[in-house]
C-alpha positions in Angstrom: 81.9 103.5 -166.7 81.0 105.8 -163.6 79.4 104.5 -160.5 75.3 105.5 -161.4 75.4 104.2 -165.1 77.1 101.0 -163.8 74.4 100.6 -161.0 71.6 101.6 -163.6 73.0 98.9 -165.8 73.3 96.3 -163.3 70.1 97.1 -162.2 68.5 96.3 -165.8 70.6 93.2 -166.2 69.4 91.7 -163.0 65.9 93.3 -163.4 65.8 91.1 -166.6 67.1 87.7 -165.2 64.4 87.9 -162.2 61.8 88.6 -164.4 62.4 85.9 -167.0 62.8 83.5 -164.2 60.1 84.4 -162.2 57.8 84.7 -165.5 58.9 81.2 -166.1 58.5 79.5 -162.3 54.9 81.6 -162.1 53.0 84.3 -163.4 53.6 88.3 -164.4 53.4 89.6 -161.1 55.7 86.9 -159.5 58.6 87.6 -162.2 58.2 91.7 -161.8 58.5 91.4 -158.1 61.4 89.2 -158.5 63.2 91.3 -161.1 62.8 94.5 -158.8 64.4 92.4 -155.8 67.1 91.3 -157.8 67.7 94.4 -159.7 68.2 96.4 -156.2 70.2 94.1 -155.5 72.4 94.2 -157.9 72.4 97.8 -158.2 73.2 98.1 -154.3 76.1 95.9 -154.6 77.6 97.6 -157.8 77.1 100.9 -156.2 79.0 100.0 -153.1 81.6 98.2 -155.1 82.5 101.1 -157.5 84.7 102.5 -155.4 87.1 99.8 -154.4 87.6 99.0 -158.1 88.6 102.6 -159.0 91.0 102.7 -156.5 93.0 99.8 -157.0 93.2 101.5 -160.2 97.1 102.1 -161.6 97.4 105.8 -162.8 99.5 105.6 -165.9 101.5 108.8 -164.8 103.2 106.4 -162.2 106.6 104.7 -162.5 107.0 100.8 -163.0 109.2 99.6 -159.8 112.2 98.1 -160.6 113.4 95.2 -158.9 117.1 93.9 -159.4 117.5 90.2 -158.9 121.1 89.0 -158.1 122.3 85.7 -158.9 
């Protein structure tokens, strides 16, 4: 999943969670505000962390490391 798609997906999931919690606790406006706040927070975190996860990937063409153990 690329960086933008991941951020949009995380915004949608976090918005839904925030909306439901805000709606249960108070009213629709609170749900929307909580959803936007949590969605934005999740999207920004996903956007910032996307490079870290992609950088740590091992490329398929890399040769394995062999370690000899002497007994």
